[in-house]
C-alpha positions in Angstrom: -27.2 -1.3 256.8 -26.0 -4.4 254.8 -22.3 -5.1 254.8 -20.8 -7.6 252.4 -19.2 -10.4 254.4 -16.2 -10.7 252.2 -12.7 -11.9 253.2 -11.3 -8.4 253.0 -14.1 -6.7 255.0 -13.5 -5.1 258.3 -14.5 -7.4 261.1 -14.5 -8.1 264.8 -15.2 -11.3 266.7 -17.1 -11.0 270.0 -18.3 -14.1 272.0 -17.8 -16.4 269.0 -19.8 -14.2 266.6 -18.2 -12.3 263.7 -19.4 -8.7 263.0 -18.7 -6.9 259.8 -18.2 -3.1 259.4 -18.4 -0.6 256.6 -15.9 1.8 258.1 -13.0 1.7 260.5 -14.5 4.4 262.7 -17.5 2.1 263.3 -15.2 -0.8 264.1 -13.2 1.3 266.6 -16.4 2.5 268.4 -17.8 -1.1 268.5 -14.7 -2.6 270.1 -13.7 0.4 272.4 -15.5 -0.8 275.5 -14.0 -4.3 275.2 -10.5 -2.9 274.6 -10.9 -0.7 277.7 -11.9 -3.7 279.7 -8.8 -5.6 278.6 -6.6 -2.6 279.5 -8.1 -2.5 283.0 -7.5 -6.2 283.6 -3.9 -5.8 282.5 -3.3 -2.8 284.8 -5.0 -4.6 287.7 -2.8 -7.6 287.2 0.3 -5.4 287.1 -0.7 -3.6 290.2 -1.4 -6.8 292.2 1.5 -8.8 290.9 3.9 -6.1 292.0 1.9 -4.5 294.8 1.6 -7.6 297.0 5.3 -8.4 296.9 6.0 -4.7 297.7 3.8 -5.0 300.7 5.5 -8.1 301.9 9.0 -6.7 301.4 8.1 -3.5 303.2 7.3 -5.2 306.4 9.1 -8.5 306.3 12.9 -8.7 306.3 13.9 -11.3 303.6 17.2 -10.1 302.2 20.4 -9.9 304.2 21.7 -6.6 305.7 23.1 -4.3 303.1 20.8 -5.4 300.3 19.3 -2.4 298.5 15.7 -3.2 299.3 14.7 0.4 298.7 15.9 0.3 295.2 14.1 -3.0 294.5 10.9 -1.6 295.8 11.4 1.6 293.7 11.9 -0.5 290.6 8.7 -2.5 291.3 6.6 0.5 292.3 7.4 2.7 289.3 5.5 0.7 286.6 2.5 0.5 289.0 2.5 4.2 289.6 3.0 5.4 286.0 1.7 2.5 283.9 -1.2 1.1 285.8 -1.9 4.5 287.4 -1.6 6.6 284.3 -5.4 7.0 284.0 -5.5 8.7 287.4 -3.0 11.3 286.2 -5.1 11.8 283.0 -8.2 12.2 285.0 -6.6 14.6 287.5 -5.2 16.7 284.6 -8.7 16.8 282.9 -10.2 17.9 286.3 -7.5 20.7 286.6 -8.3 21.9 283.1 -12.0 22.1 284.2 -10.9 24.0 287.4 -12.2 21.2 289.5 -11.1 18.1 291.4 -12.4 14.6 291.7 -11.5 11.1 293.0 -8.7 10.9 290.3 -7.2 14.0 291.8 -7.2 12.6 295.3 -5.7 9.3 294.1 -3.0 11.0 292.0 -2.0 13.4 294.8 -2.1 10.9 297.6 -0.2 8.1 295.7 2.2 10.6 294.2 3.0 11.9 297.7 3.7 8.4 299.0 5.7 7.5 295.9 7.9 10.6 295.6 8.6 10.8 299.3 9.7 7.2 299.2 11.8 7.9 296.1 13.6 10.8 297.7 14.1 8.8 300.9 15.7 5.9 298.9 18.0 8.3 297.0 18.9 10.6 300.0 18.2 8.6 303.2 20.4 10.8 305.4 18.3 13.9 304.6 15.2 12.3 306.2 15.9 11.2 309.8 12.2 10.3 310.2 12.5 7.6 307.5 9.6 6.0 305.7 8.9 3.9 302.6 5.3 4.0 301.3 5.6 2.2 298.0 3.1 -0.4 299.3 0.5 2.3 299.9 0.9 3.9 296.5 0.8 0.6 294.6 -2.1 -1.1 296.4 -4.3 2.0 296.3 -3.9 2.1 292.5 -4.7 -1.6 292.2 -7.7 -1.5 294.5 -9.4 1.5 292.9 -8.8 0.0 289.4 -10.8 -3.0 290.6 -13.8 -0.7 291.2 -13.2 0.8 287.7 -13.3 -2.8 286.3 -16.7 -3.4 287.8 -18.0 -0.2 286.1 -16.5 -1.1 282.7 -17.9 -4.6 282.9 -21.4 -3.2 283.2 -20.8 -1.0 280.0 -19.6 -4.0 278.0 -22.6 -6.1 279.1 -24.9 -3.2 278.0 -23.3 -3.4 274.6 -23.8 -7.2 274.8 -27.5 -6.6 275.3 -27.6 -4.6 272.1 -25.8 -7.3 270.2 -28.2 -10.0 271.5 -31.2 -7.9 270.4 -29.7 -7.5 267.0 -29.0 -11.2 266.7 -32.7 -11.9 267.0 -33.2 -10.4 263.6 -32.9 -13.2 260.9 -29.9 -12.8 258.7 -31.7 -13.9 255.5 -35.2 -14.0 254.1 -36.9 -16.2 251.5 -38.2 -13.6 249.1 -40.9 -14.7 246.6 -40.4 -13.2 243.1 -43.1 -12.0 240.6 -42.9 -15.4 238.9 -43.4 -17.3 242.2 -39.8 -18.3 242.5 -38.0 -18.3 245.9 -34.8 -16.4 246.3 -32.7 -16.4 249.5 -31.3 -12.9 250.2 -30.0 -10.8 253.1 -32.8 -9.4 255.2 -31.3 -5.9 254.8 -32.3 -6.1 251.1 -35.9 -6.8 251.7 -38.0 -3.8 250.6 -41.5 -2.6 251.6 -44.0 -4.5 249.4 -41.8 -7.6 248.9 -43.4 -11.0 249.5 -41.4 -13.5 251.7 -42.0 -17.0 253.0 -41.8 -17.9 256.7 -41.5 -21.7 257.1 -42.4 -23.6 260.3 -40.1 -22.8 263.2 -38.4 -19.8 261.5 -38.3 -16.2 262.7 -40.3 -13.7 260.8 -37.9 -11.7 258.6 -39.4 -8.3 259.1 -42.7 -6.6 260.0 -45.5 -7.4 257.6 -49.0 -8.6 256.9 -50.0 -12.2 256.1 -51.3 -12.7 252.6 -51.6 -16.5 252.6 -51.4 -19.4 255.2 -52.4 -20.0 258.7 -50.2 -20.6 261.8 -49.6 -19.7 265.4 -46.8 -17.2 266.1 -45.0 -16.9 269.4 -45.0 -13.1 270.1 -44.0 -13.3 273.7 -40.8 -11.3 273.1 -42.9 -8.4 271.8 -46.3 -8.5 273.6 -45.5 -10.5 276.7 -48.5 -12.7 276.0 -47.7 -16.3 276.9 -50.1 -17.9 274.5 -49.0 -17.9 270.8 -51.3 -15.9 268.5 -53.2 -17.3 265.6 -52.3 -15.7 262.2 -54.1 -15.9 258.9 -54.6 -13.7 255.8 -54.8 -10.1 256.9 -53.0 -10.6 260.3 -50.0 -8.4 261.2 -46.8 -10.1 262.1 -43.7 -8.7 263.7 -40.1 -9.3 262.7 -38.0 -11.7 264.8 -41.1 -13.4 266.3 -41.2 -17.2 266.0 -43.5 -19.0 263.6 -45.3 -22.2 264.7 -46.0 -25.2 262.6 -47.7 -23.6 259.6 -46.2 -21.8 256.6 -47.0 -18.1 256.0 -46.6 -15.8 253.0 -46.0 -12.3 254.3 -45.9 -8.9 252.6 -43.3 -6.6 254.1 -44.7 -3.4 255.5 -41.7 -2.0 257.6 -38.0 -2.7 257.1 -34.7 -1.7 258.5 -34.8 1.0 261.2 -38.6 1.2 261.0 -39.3 -2.4 262.3 -40.5 -3.0 265.8 -37.3 -4.8 266.8 -35.2 -1.9 265.6 -37.3 0.5 267.6 -36.8 -1.6 270.7 -33.1 -1.5 270.2 -33.1 2.3 269.7 -35.3 2.8 272.8 -32.8 0.7 274.9 -29.8 2.7 273.6 -31.5 6.0 274.1 -32.6 5.2 277.7 -29.1 4.0 278.6 -27.4 7.1 277.1 -29.8 9.6 278.6 -29.8 8.4 282.2 -28.8 10.9 284.8 -25.2 10.5 286.0 -24.7 8.5 289.2 -24.2 10.6 292.3 -20.8 9.6 293.4 -20.3 10.7 297.0 -16.5 10.3 296.9 -16.2 12.7 294.0 -18.4 15.2 295.6 -16.4 15.2 298.8 -13.1 15.1 296.8 -14.0 18.3 295.1 -13.7 20.1 298.5 -11.3 17.7 300.3 -8.4 17.7 297.8 -7.9 21.5 297.6 -8.1 21.7 301.4 -5.5 18.9 301.9 -3.1 20.4 299.3 -3.6 23.8 300.9 -2.8 22.5 304.4 0.2 20.6 303.1 1.7 23.7 301.4 0.8 25.9 304.4 2.5 23.5 306.8 5.7 23.5 304.7 5.7 27.3 304.3 5.0 28.0 308.0 7.6 25.6 309.3 10.3 27.2 307.0 9.3 30.9 307.3 7.8 31.1 310.8 9.1 28.0 312.6 12.6 28.4 311.3 12.9 24.7 310.6 14.9 23.0 307.8 13.5 22.2 304.4 13.7 18.5 305.2 11.7 19.0 308.4 9.1 21.1 306.6 9.0 18.6 303.7 8.4 15.7 306.1 5.4 17.5 307.7 4.0 18.4 304.3 4.3 14.9 303.0 2.8 13.5 306.2 -0.3 15.5 305.5 -0.6 14.2 302.0 0.2 10.6 303.0 -2.4 10.6 305.8 -4.9 11.9 303.3 -4.1 9.2 300.8 -7.3 7.5 300.0 -6.5 3.9 301.1 -9.7 3.6 303.1 -11.6 5.6 300.5 -10.4 3.2 297.8 -11.7 0.3 300.0 -14.8 2.0 301.3 -17.0 1.2 298.3 -15.4 -2.0 296.8 -15.2 -3.7 300.3 -18.9 -3.2 301.0 -19.9 -4.1 297.5 -17.7 -7.2 297.5 -19.3 -8.5 300.7 -22.8 -7.3 299.7 -22.5 -8.9 296.3 -21.3 -12.1 297.8 -24.2 -12.2 300.2 -26.6 -11.4 297.3 -25.2 -14.3 295.4 -25.9 -16.6 298.3 -29.5 -15.4 298.1 -29.7 -15.7 294.3 -29.3 -12.0 293.7 -26.6 -10.5 291.5 -25.7 -6.8 291.8 -23.8 -5.4 288.9 -22.0 -2.6 290.8 -22.1 0.3 293.1 -24.0 2.5 290.6 -27.1 0.3 291.1 -26.7 0.1 294.8 -26.8 3.9 294.9 -29.9 4.0 292.8 -31.8 1.2 294.5 -31.7 2.8 297.9 -33.6 5.7 296.5 -36.4 4.0 294.6 -40.0 4.7 295.6 -41.9 2.8 293.0 -41.6 -0.8 291.7 -43.2 -1.6 288.3 -43.7 -5.2 287.4 -44.1 -6.9 284.1 -46.9 -9.5 284.4 -46.1 -12.5 282.2 -43.2 -14.5 283.4 -42.5 -12.2 286.3 -45.6 -12.3 288.5 -47.0 -15.2 286.6 -45.5 -18.5 285.4 -45.4 -17.4 281.7 -47.1 -20.5 280.4 -50.8 -21.4 280.0 -52.1 -24.0 282.4 -55.4 -25.5 283.3 -56.7 -23.7 286.4 -60.3 -24.9 286.6 -62.2 -28.0 285.5 -66.0 -27.9 285.9 -68.1 -30.9 285.2 -71.7 -30.3 284.2 -74.7 -32.1 285.9 -72.7 -33.8 288.5 -70.1 -35.4 286.2 -66.6 -36.3 287.1 -64.0 -33.5 286.4 -61.4 -36.1 285.6 -63.6 -37.5 282.9 -63.9 -34.0 281.5 -60.1 -33.9 281.3 -60.0 -37.3 279.6 -62.5 -36.3 276.9 -60.7 -33.0 276.4 -57.4 -34.8 276.0 -59.0 -37.1 273.5 -60.2 -34.3 271.2 -57.1 -32.1 271.7 -54.4 -34.7 271.2 -53.9 -33.9 267.5 -54.3 -30.1 267.9 -51.5 -27.7 267.5 -53.2 -24.9 269.4 -51.3 -23.7 272.5 -54.3 -24.4 274.7 -54.1 -28.0 273.7 -50.7 -28.4 275.4 -52.2 -27.1 278.7 -55.0 -29.7 278.5 -52.5 -32.5 277.7 -50.3 -31.4 280.6 -53.2 -31.5 283.0 -54.1 -35.0 281.6 -50.6 -36.2 282.3 -51.0 -34.9 285.9 -54.4 -36.5 286.5 -53.5 -39.8 284.8 -49.8 -40.3 285.4 -48.3 -43.0 283.2 -51.5 -43.5 281.1 -51.5 -43.2 277.3 -53.6 -40.5 275.7 -57.1 -41.6 274.7 -57.2 -42.7 271.0 -59.5 -40.5 268.9 -60.1 -40.2 265.2 -61.6 -37.9 262.5 -59.8 -34.9 264.0 -60.7 -31.6 262.5 -59.5 -28.1 263.3 -62.2 -25.4 263.1 -60.3 -22.0 262.7 -61.5 -19.4 265.1 -63.8 -21.9 266.9 -62.1 -24.9 268.2 -61.6 -28.6 267.3 -63.7 -31.8 266.8 -62.9 -35.5 266.9 -64.5 -38.9 267.4 -63.9 -40.8 270.6 -65.5 -44.2 271.5 -68.0 -43.7 268.7 -69.1 -40.3 270.0 -68.5 -36.8 268.5 -66.5 -34.5 270.7 -66.3 -30.7 270.4 -63.9 -28.4 272.3 -63.8 -24.7 271.7 -65.6 -21.4 272.3 -69.2 -20.6 272.9 -69.7 -19.8 269.2 -68.7 -23.3 268.3 -71.2 -24.9 270.6 -74.0 -22.6 269.4 -73.2 -23.4 265.8 -73.4 -27.1 266.6 -76.7 -26.8 268.4 -75.4 -27.5 271.9 -77.3 -25.8 274.6 -75.5 -24.1 277.4 -77.6 -23.8 280.5 -78.0 -20.9 282.9 -75.7 -22.2 285.6 -72.8 -23.1 283.2 -73.2 -19.7 281.5 -72.8 -18.0 284.9 -69.8 -20.1 285.7 -68.2 -19.3 282.3 -68.8 -15.6 282.7 -67.2 -15.7 286.2 -64.1 -17.4 284.7 -63.9 -14.9 281.9 -64.1 -12.0 284.3 -61.0 -13.4 286.0 -59.1 -13.1 282.8 -59.1 -16.8 282.0 -59.6 -18.4 278.6 -62.6 -20.8 278.6 -62.8 -24.0 276.6 -66.3 -25.6 276.4 -66.5 -29.4 275.9 -69.5 -31.2 274.4 -70.2 -34.8 273.6 -72.9 -35.7 271.0 -74.5 -32.4 271.4 -74.5 -32.3 275.2 -72.4 -30.0 277.3 -70.0 -32.1 279.4 -67.8 -29.5 281.1 -65.9 -26.3 281.2 -62.1 -26.0 281.3 -60.4 -22.7 282.2 -56.8 -22.0 281.1 -54.7 -19.1 282.3 -51.2 -17.9 283.0 -51.2 -18.8 286.8 -49.8 -16.4 289.4 -46.5 -17.5 291.0 -47.1 -18.7 294.6 -44.8 -16.1 296.1 -46.0 -13.1 294.1 -48.6 -12.0 296.7 -46.0 -12.1 299.5 -43.6 -10.1 297.4 -46.1 -7.3 296.7 -47.1 -7.2 300.3 -43.4 -7.0 301.4 -42.8 -4.0 299.0 -45.9 -2.2 300.2 -44.8 -2.7 303.8 -41.5 -1.0 302.9 -43.5 2.0 301.7 -43.0 1.4 298.0 -45.8 1.8 295.5 -46.3 -1.2 293.2 -47.4 -0.9 289.6 -48.1 -3.6 287.0 -47.4 -3.0 283.2 -48.5 -5.7 280.8 -49.0 -6.4 277.1 -51.9 -8.7 278.0 -55.5 -7.7 277.6 -57.4 -5.4 280.0 -59.6 -8.2 281.6 -56.7 -10.5 282.4 -54.4 -7.7 283.6 -57.2 -6.3 285.9 -57.9 -9.7 287.3 -54.2 -10.4 288.1 -53.8 -6.9 289.7 -56.8 -7.4 291.9 -55.7 -10.8 293.1 -52.2 -9.5 293.9 -53.4 -6.3 295.6 -51.8 -4.0 293.0 -54.0 -0.9 292.8 -52.4 0.6 289.6 -51.9 -1.2 286.4 -51.5 -0.6 282.6 -52.8 -3.2 280.1 -52.3 -3.9 276.4 -49.0 -2.0 276.4 -46.5 -2.5 273.6 -42.7 -2.6 274.4 -42.0 0.9 273.4 -45.0 2.1 275.5 -43.7 0.2 278.5 -40.6 2.4 278.5 -42.9 5.4 277.9 -45.0 4.6 281.0 -41.8 4.3 283.1 -40.6 7.6 281.7 -44.0 9.2 282.4 -43.8 8.0 286.1 -40.3 9.5 286.3 -40.9 12.9 284.6 -44.6 13.7 285.4 -44.8 12.2 288.8 -41.1 12.6 289.7 -40.8 8.9 290.8 -37.7 6.8 291.0 -38.9 3.7 289.4 -37.5 0.1 289.5 -38.8 -2.0 286.6 -39.0 -5.8 287.1 -39.2 -7.9 284.0 -37.9 -11.0 282.2 -38.6 -10.7 278.5 -37.0 -9.0 275.5 -40.1 -6.8 275.4 -39.1 -5.5 278.9 -35.6 -4.5 277.9 -36.5 -0.9 276.9 -38.4 -0.4 280.2 -35.5 -2.0 282.2 -33.1 0.4 280.5 -35.3 3.4 281.0 -36.0 2.7 284.7 -33.9 4.2 287.5 -33.1 0.6 288.4 -33.8 -2.4 286.1 -34.4 -5.7 288.0 -34.3 -8.7 285.7 -35.5 -12.2 286.4 -32.4 -14.3 285.6 -34.3 -17.2 284.0 -35.7 -14.7 281.4 -34.1 -13.6 278.2 -30.4 -12.7 278.0 -31.4 -9.2 276.8 -33.5 -8.5 279.9 -30.7 -9.8 282.1 -28.1 -7.6 280.4 -30.4 -4.5 280.6 -31.0 -5.0 284.3 -28.9 -3.7 287.2 -30.0 -6.3 289.7 -30.4 -9.9 288.4 -32.6 -12.3 290.3 -31.4 -15.8 289.5 -34.5 -17.5 290.8 -38.1 -17.2 289.5 -39.2 -15.9 292.9 -40.6 -12.3 293.0 -39.8 -12.2 296.8 -36.1 -11.7 295.7 -37.1 -8.2 294.5 -37.8 -7.4 298.2 -34.6 -9.1 299.3 -32.6 -7.3 296.6 -33.8 -3.9 297.6 -33.2 -4.6 301.3 -29.7 -5.9 300.6 -28.9 -2.8 298.4 -30.1 -0.4 301.1 -28.0 -2.3 303.7 -24.9 -2.4 301.5 -25.2 1.3 300.6 -25.6 2.1 304.3 -22.3 0.3 304.9 -20.6 2.3 302.1 -21.6 5.5 303.7 -20.4 4.4 307.2 -17.1 3.3 305.6 -16.7 6.7 303.9 -17.4 8.4 307.2 -14.8 6.5 309.2 -12.3 6.8 306.4 -12.6 10.6 306.5 -12.7 10.7 310.3 -9.3 9.0 310.6 -7.8 11.2 307.9 -9.3 14.5 308.8 -8.6 14.1 312.5 -4.9 13.3 312.0 -4.3 16.0 309.3 -3.6 18.7 311.9 -1.3 16.2 313.8 0.6 15.5 310.6 0.9 19.2 309.9 2.8 19.7 313.2 0.3 20.5 315.9 1.7 17.6 318.0 5.2 19.1 317.6 3.9 22.4 319.0 2.4 20.7 322.0 4.9 18.0 323.0 7.8 18.6 320.6 7.2 15.5 318.5 6.8 15.6 314.7 4.5 12.9 313.4 6.6 10.4 311.6 5.2 9.6 308.1 5.4 6.0 309.2 2.7 6.7 311.7 0.7 8.4 308.9 0.9 5.1 307.1 -0.3 3.3 310.3 -3.3 5.6 310.5 -4.1 4.7 306.9 -3.9 1.0 307.7 -6.1 1.5 310.8 -8.8 3.2 308.8 -8.6 0.4 306.2 -9.0 -2.2 308.9 -12.1 -0.4 310.2 -13.6 -0.2 306.7 -13.1 -3.9 306.0 -14.4 -5.0 309.4 -17.5 -2.8 309.1 -18.1 -4.3 305.6 -17.8 -7.8 306.9 -20.8 -7.3 309.2 -23.0 -7.5 306.0 -22.5 -11.3 306.2 -25.2 -11.3 308.9 -27.8 -10.0 306.4 -31.1 -11.9 306.3 -34.0 -10.8 304.0 -37.3 -10.0 305.8 -40.6 -10.5 304.1 
């Protein structure tokens, strides 16, 4: 809806752009993810700034004898525990209200045990002959796990950024033509169905409509994925936010507001992101069982030592706390972040950005990879692929004549011909032609060296009386069957050559498809391009299943169909705005980093290079990283679970020694070292094609 941008209006500034709101509730919802991100950063800074000195002071003697180091550590650890760590207590309380337990419960119980045991020891040191300060454990666990939360929240903020960038494609104003022919600039939100508006050269189309006057070429790549701009004239449909070429158009609005194609794309992306299945978090699943067991063992050890063992309360309390301390999730807090940090660093070395553990979990499970065609498997720009000279002529002369007639043309195919000329004749000026004439729907004509040149389709040559022989016709049909656009060139009524223009396949695309198929993954191609071109590209790449002439909202529908009807876990690979809904709908979105910002924000894995082989490398790296995460979790639990009975007092029954809580802390440290060391082995990762 339209909001007046007045000085008193509610507003928020994000990434240098000001947004206006009609109600305070809308403003709060809009800025909530950003505020949470800032809060996390502050809490992490607090945890690290205080936690690291606590760690140093715990194990390094700096102050002279008699200095109350314990009280200093208590003063430093308290804000970390209850300010930075407040969200864990909130999460644990919510879980308790739901009669469940989760990672927050484990963190709250473990860090609280370490904190409060240390607190009591500082206040009453004589009551605990076994000693022990664990403020370092409680503080650093809080800080480390908050780092993982920061990664998750960053993804949410970026998802909101994708929505904003989509919205920014919509022009803010439209030039509406009144009944008297006058032009009035007004907000695009005020354009109504049936209004006439003007689209000047280079402007974005204000809203969906139909051309009533004018002729131009409109870049619709963001909607259709088609790399070649589409010619528009009276009666042609145009889409809001697409970019007009060099001609002016008068357009009658047919859809406005939430009904436009761009608005539907935005809605599809939002719906797909909000309806995704929750990520399967292994730690929370285990915590649901692990936390009650740990607490039960801790309470049981306390009760048994007092009631059955006849020991003092301090003895029993030491045993109970040792159980909670040894179960404190230091290694669990490191298990996922450590592997992700190393894996993400290795991915960055290979041009692959992984947004977080959520996408690593998903990527290892995919069984189908769907590719957008234009700009992903192909270069995304038309280029000359074939030059055929007729009757033994010189192909380079065909290029020269084509450049002469196309030099004044604004058609997108002309730029491909001129690029080929620059390649074949480096440093040479374009041939000088005259009497240029554009023939809408047919081609172009010009005079060069006193001879008349024609460049265009078969209908143009037939109209001019130029004969096309049997062999050239056969060659032309073959090129058309390959999904290429054919330009015929004649000189003074004689056919001189055939030029084929197409969106060429990237050199590494075939290797990427082959690599995915070797991994047992099915490959699918989804394209907005025509049936012939899509079929030809799919055949050349070895992709057995493809969908052609697919609109953006239908791309997401196809992905959804594969997910729901065929129960497939689909990774969608794309680079354009038109791919954003499908990227959001997919189990994993993989965005080509050189593509649109919206596609990049909608993806979970970002490929910084235009190399489809990085899809293979990204999936391999994700599987390897997730494998390390699972190994880390296993070792973290092995250390803790194996020593819980020892901490509870089994060792005392056997040899008369109660496990000192300090040794519990050492066990935690040992499990953390194991987790980090195992994660560092990811540095040896090398992609295999």
